[in-house]
C-alpha positions in Angstrom: 0.0 0.0 0.0 1.3 3.4 -1.0 0.7 5.9 1.9 1.3 9.6 2.0 2.4 10.9 5.4 2.2 14.6 6.1 4.4 15.5 9.1 6.5 12.5 8.3 9.7 14.0 9.8 7.9 15.0 13.1 7.8 13.1 16.4 5.2 10.5 15.5 6.0 10.4 11.8 9.6 9.4 12.4 8.5 6.3 14.4 5.9 5.5 11.8 8.1 5.5 8.8 11.1 3.9 10.6 9.2 1.0 12.2 6.7 0.4 9.3 8.8 1.3 6.3 8.9 -2.3 5.2 5.2 -2.7 5.4 4.1 0.3 3.4 5.4 2.5 0.5 5.5 5.8 2.3 5.6 9.2 0.6 6.4 12.2 2.6 5.4 15.7 1.4 7.9 18.2 2.9 8.3 21.9 2.7 12.1 21.9 2.9 14.0 18.8 1.6 17.0 19.8 3.6 15.1 18.6 6.7 14.7 15.1 5.2 15.9 12.3 7.4 19.3 11.3 6.0 18.8 7.6 6.8 15.7 7.3 4.6 15.6 6.9 0.9 15.5 10.3 -0.8 12.6 9.2 -3.0 10.3 9.1 0.0 10.4 13.0 0.1 8.5 15.1 -2.2 8.9 18.9 -1.9 5.6 20.4 -1.3 4.4 23.9 -0.1 1.0 22.4 1.2 -1.2 24.2 -1.3 -3.9 22.0 -2.8 -2.1 21.7 -6.1 1.3 20.8 -4.6 -0.3 18.2 -2.4 -2.1 16.6 -5.4 1.2 16.2 -7.1 2.9 14.8 -4.0 0.1 12.4 -3.1 -0.8 11.2 -6.6 -0.8 7.4 -6.8 -1.3 7.0 -3.0 -3.9 4.6 -1.7 -4.2 6.4 1.6 -3.0 9.3 3.6 -2.0 9.7 7.3 -2.3 13.4 8.2 0.0 14.3 11.0 1.4 17.7 10.0 0.6 20.4 12.7 2.1 22.9 15.1 2.1 20.8 18.3 0.7 21.5 21.7 2.7 24.2 23.6 5.4 22.9 26.0 5.0 25.9 28.4 2.3 28.1 29.8 3.1 31.2 27.8 -0.1 32.8 26.2 -0.8 31.5 22.7 -1.9 33.4 19.6 -4.5 32.0 17.3 -2.5 33.1 14.3 0.2 30.6 15.3 -2.3 27.7 14.9 -4.3 28.8 11.8 -1.7 26.9 9.7 -3.1 23.7 11.3 -6.5 24.4 10.0 -5.3 25.4 6.5 -3.1 22.3 6.3 -6.0 20.0 7.1 -8.3 21.8 4.6 -5.6 21.5 1.9 -4.9 17.8 2.6 -8.6 16.8 2.5 -9.4 18.9 -0.6 -6.4 17.5 -2.5 -7.4 14.0 -1.6 -10.9 14.6 -2.6 -9.8 15.8 -6.0 -7.4 12.9 -6.7 -9.8 10.3 -5.3 -8.1 9.3 -2.0 -10.9 8.5 0.5 -8.9 6.6 3.1 -7.4 9.3 5.4 -6.3 9.0 9.0 -6.4 12.4 10.7 -4.4 13.1 13.9 -6.3 14.9 16.6 -5.9 15.4 20.3 -7.7 15.3 23.7 -7.0 19.0 23.8 -10.3 19.4 22.0 -11.9 19.0 25.4 -9.5 20.8 27.7 -10.4 20.5 31.4 -13.9 22.0 30.9 -15.4 18.6 30.0 -18.3 17.7 32.2 -17.2 14.1 32.8 -13.9 12.5 33.7 -14.3 9.7 31.2 -14.3 11.3 27.8 -16.4 9.6 25.1 -16.3 10.5 21.4 -19.9 11.7 21.4 -19.4 14.3 24.2 -19.3 18.0 23.1 -15.7 19.3 22.8 -14.8 22.4 24.8 -11.2 23.4 23.9 -9.5 25.8 26.2 -6.6 27.0 24.0 -5.8 27.8 20.5 -4.1 24.5 19.8 -7.3 22.6 20.9 -9.4 24.9 18.7 -7.2 24.2 15.7 -7.5 20.4 16.2 -11.3 20.7 16.6 -11.5 22.7 13.3 -9.6 19.7 11.7 -12.2 17.4 13.0 -15.1 19.4 11.8 -13.5 19.6 8.3 -13.1 15.8 8.3 -16.8 15.3 9.1 -17.7 17.8 6.3 -15.7 15.9 3.7 -17.1 12.6 5.0 -20.7 13.8 4.8 -20.4 15.8 1.6 -18.0 13.7 -0.5 -18.4 10.2 0.9 -14.8 10.1 2.1 -13.6 7.7 4.8 -11.6 10.0 7.2 -10.9 8.5 10.5 -9.9 11.0 13.2 -7.8 9.6 16.0 -8.0 11.7 19.2 -4.9 11.0 21.1 -4.1 11.1 24.7 -0.8 12.7 25.9 1.7 11.0 23.6 5.0 10.2 25.4 8.3 9.0 24.0 11.7 10.1 22.9 11.8 12.2 19.7 14.3 10.4 17.5 16.0 13.5 16.2 15.4 16.1 18.9 15.4 14.2 22.1 12.8 14.4 24.9 10.5 17.3 24.0 8.0 17.2 26.9 9.7 19.2 29.8 8.4 16.9 32.5 9.6 13.8 30.8 12.9 15.5 29.9 13.6 16.3 33.6 12.9 12.7 34.5 15.1 11.3 31.8 18.0 13.6 32.4 18.0 13.0 36.2 17.7 9.2 35.7 20.5 9.1 33.2 22.8 11.1 35.4 21.8 9.4 38.7 20.4 12.5 40.3 17.3 12.8 42.4 14.1 13.2 40.3 12.2 16.4 41.4 8.5 15.9 41.8 6.3 18.9 42.6 3.6 18.7 45.3 2.8 15.1 46.3 3.1 13.6 42.8 -0.5 12.8 42.7 -1.1 14.9 39.5 -2.4 12.5 36.8 -1.7 12.1 33.1 -3.7 10.3 30.4 -0.8 8.7 28.5 -0.3 6.7 25.3 3.1 5.6 24.1 4.2 6.8 20.6 4.7 3.2 19.4 1.1 2.4 20.4 0.0 5.5 18.5 1.8 4.4 15.3 0.3 0.9 15.6 -3.1 2.5 15.9 -2.6 4.5 12.7 -1.6 1.4 10.8 -4.6 -0.6 12.1 -6.9 2.3 11.1 -5.6 2.2 7.6 -7.1 -1.3 7.1 -10.6 -0.4 8.3 -13.5 0.9 6.3 -14.8 2.9 9.2 -15.1 6.6 9.5 -15.5 9.1 12.3 -13.7 9.9 15.6 -11.8 7.4 17.8 -10.1 7.9 21.1 -6.6 6.5 21.3 -5.2 6.1 24.9 -4.4 3.7 27.6 -7.8 4.1 29.3 -6.3 5.1 32.7 -4.7 8.0 34.5 -1.1 7.6 35.6 0.3 9.8 38.4 3.5 11.8 38.2 4.8 9.7 41.1 4.1 6.5 39.3 6.1 7.7 36.3 9.0 8.9 38.5 9.1 5.5 40.3 9.2 3.7 37.0 12.2 5.8 35.8 14.0 5.1 39.1 13.5 1.3 38.7 14.4 1.0 35.0 17.4 3.4 35.1 18.4 2.0 38.6 18.7 5.6 39.7 19.9 5.6 43.3 19.3 9.3 43.5 15.6 8.5 44.1 12.8 11.0 44.2 12.8 14.5 45.8 9.5 16.0 46.6 8.9 19.8 46.5 5.5 20.0 48.4 5.4 23.8 48.1 5.4 23.6 44.3 2.2 23.5 42.3 1.7 20.1 40.6 0.1 19.7 37.3 -2.5 17.0 36.7 -5.8 15.9 35.1 -8.7 13.7 36.0 -9.9 13.6 32.4 -9.3 10.3 30.7 -10.2 9.1 27.2 -12.7 6.2 26.9 -11.1 3.8 24.6 -14.0 1.3 24.1 -15.0 2.5 20.6 -11.4 2.0 19.3 -11.3 -1.5 20.7 -14.6 -2.5 19.2 -14.4 -0.9 15.7 -10.7 -0.7 15.1 -9.5 -3.6 17.2 -7.0 -1.3 18.9 -5.9 -1.5 22.6 -2.7 0.0 24.0 0.0 -2.7 24.6 2.6 -0.7 26.5 2.1 -0.3 30.2 4.1 2.3 32.1 7.1 0.0 32.9 7.3 -1.1 29.2 7.1 2.5 28.1 10.1 3.6 30.3 12.1 0.4 29.4 11.6 1.3 25.7 12.4 5.0 26.2 15.7 3.8 27.8 16.5 1.5 24.8 15.8 4.3 22.4 17.9 6.7 24.5 20.8 4.3 24.7 20.7 3.7 21.0 20.5 7.4 20.0 22.4 9.0 22.9 20.3 12.2 22.8 18.5 14.1 25.4 
């Protein structure tokens, strides 16, 4: 199967193409070919400015498209500007329109639990619940979901939107991007105490990057359309994560609590039943396996 992958050089895209490159003939539209991954065959990359016409040329002959390209969720609490996230909306519109014009119906669209924010009325978030994004990133992903539904309803396309929980893992070219996970990795690798704010009871709805890529490949083979939550189905606390890092890295520095500091956390967890029933997907990496695999990738790449 020939599959176009927008955002193929990003965090998730790198794992997808590296780990499934023998299973699929991947094509990666890219704005600047100098950013192409050197280890990959050059023919995978097609220069593209993400207009509809350039995407049509790049994706011609593909059987399906995985749409990952987007400006990601912010890694800090600085105020956001909507203008920074409008390109996410425009990219989705261009990808869907290009696919419509060249006859590609099978599209996997990456979205995020950020479409709910913390305003959701329930702690177990199901696909049918009304989204209430709290920031510009969440708004941009919700716009992509609405566009996907429009193309499904109007043009009989088969766009499957995967709403992902917090995706964790080591970026293969840039190291650990999430500040919380970066602190844990650095401290563990250097044998220093892991700093945990508050009591460590703040929760995270996690999914490992390799489970995410597997979910995308499973969705490629399904005739379904619509929205699917992709997560582990449980909340993991910051303390649990720190303890797993100490165990896997044999970090004798242990954990150092800072009870006066504000701890971040959520009680909002994605319901994953629909993905299990209709896509056959369930997360396979528990917390210990996640950290063990992060260590393997870290030891292999020697990047932080």
